[in-house]
VMD Tcl script that draws the C-alpha trace (Angstrom):
set ca {
  {24.76 -29.47 -34.61}
  {24.08 -28.36 -31.11}
  {20.64 -27.18 -30.12}
  {21.75 -23.61 -29.34}
  {23.23 -23.23 -32.84}
  {19.95 -24.37 -34.40}
  {18.04 -21.90 -32.24}
  {20.44 -19.10 -33.16}
  {20.15 -19.89 -36.88}
  {16.35 -19.99 -36.53}
  {16.24 -16.56 -34.86}
  {18.62 -15.10 -37.45}
  {16.52 -16.51 -40.31}
  {13.32 -15.17 -38.75}
  {14.94 -11.74 -38.32}
  {16.05 -11.67 -41.96}
  {12.55 -12.63 -43.11}
  {10.99 -9.93 -40.93}
  {13.48 -7.35 -42.23}
  {12.67 -8.41 -45.82}
  {8.95 -7.93 -45.19}
  {9.62 -4.48 -43.69}
  {11.78 -3.60 -46.73}
  {8.95 -4.60 -49.06}
  {6.44 -2.53 -47.08}
  {8.60 0.62 -46.98}
  {9.26 0.24 -50.72}
  {5.54 0.32 -51.60}
  {4.05 3.34 -53.39}
  {3.04 6.07 -50.90}
  {-0.72 5.31 -50.82}
  {-0.23 1.57 -50.23}
  {2.56 2.24 -47.72}
  {0.28 4.61 -45.77}
  {-2.50 2.02 -45.67}
  {-0.15 -0.62 -44.26}
  {1.70 1.63 -41.82}
  {-1.61 2.97 -40.44}
  {-2.28 -0.50 -39.04}
  {1.02 -0.63 -37.12}
  {1.64 0.79 -33.65}
  {2.58 4.48 -33.51}
  {5.91 5.89 -32.41}
  {4.37 6.81 -29.05}
  {3.65 3.12 -28.40}
  {6.13 1.50 -30.77}
  {5.50 -2.16 -30.09}
  {7.94 -4.98 -30.60}
  {8.42 -4.56 -34.38}
  {9.89 -1.07 -34.01}
  {12.23 -2.27 -31.26}
  {13.55 -5.26 -33.21}
  {13.77 -4.11 -36.84}
  {15.43 -0.77 -37.72}
  {12.45 0.57 -39.67}
  {13.75 4.16 -39.86}
  {17.05 3.33 -41.58}
  {15.33 0.81 -43.88}
  {12.79 3.46 -44.87}
  {15.54 6.01 -45.57}
  {17.32 3.50 -47.82}
  {14.14 2.45 -49.65}
  {12.93 6.02 -50.22}
  {16.32 7.65 -50.92}
  {15.73 7.97 -54.65}
  {18.33 8.12 -57.35}
  {18.70 11.85 -58.05}
  {22.11 13.44 -57.75}
  {22.98 17.13 -57.42}
  {22.47 18.76 -60.79}
  {19.96 16.17 -62.05}
  {16.67 17.44 -63.47}
  {13.80 17.01 -61.02}
  {11.04 14.62 -62.13}
  {7.90 16.34 -63.37}
  {4.85 16.52 -61.11}
  {1.55 18.35 -60.71}
  {0.28 19.84 -57.44}
  {-2.70 21.96 -56.44}
  {-2.04 25.63 -55.76}
  {-2.57 26.49 -52.10}
  {-6.11 27.80 -51.45}
  {-7.13 27.31 -55.09}
  {-8.54 24.73 -57.50}
  {-5.74 25.53 -59.95}
  {-2.95 23.02 -60.62}
  {0.71 23.84 -61.24}
  {3.13 21.61 -63.14}
  {6.89 21.72 -62.61}
  {7.64 21.30 -66.33}
  {5.87 24.60 -67.05}
  {8.78 26.46 -65.37}
  {11.63 24.69 -67.21}
  {13.81 27.12 -69.11}
  {11.88 30.14 -67.76}
  {12.89 30.66 -64.13}
  {14.46 28.79 -61.22}
  {12.19 26.80 -58.93}
  {12.85 26.00 -55.27}
  {11.11 22.91 -53.91}
  {10.35 23.21 -50.20}
  {9.07 20.16 -48.35}
  {7.63 20.42 -44.87}
  {6.21 23.27 -42.87}
  {6.89 26.82 -43.94}
  {5.32 28.46 -40.91}
}
mol new
graphics top color blue
foreach p $ca { graphics top sphere $p radius 0.5 }
foreach p [lrange $ca 0 end-1] q [lrange $ca 1 end] { graphics top cylinder $p $q radius 0.2 }
display resetview
């Protein structure tokens, strides 16, 4: 095999391995993912990893979830804003509709 084919196969293999590592990292539970991603360059200074591997699309695939329209939302508990009280989603089932809003509401 010619040298350039070996080099091309080597780069392709290295890229696949790097993409696999990124997939594993973006599939970690949120706390572990945050600890790992905090050590990487930011989007302001992305570094070579962000230019070579499509981290955004891989993250969207890994974190897409499996819920479909009409599926029951998984139960969770969250603190009430400006309070020590906790609220649980299951406590509203069968009583009233609940809208889940993620992000800024200001």
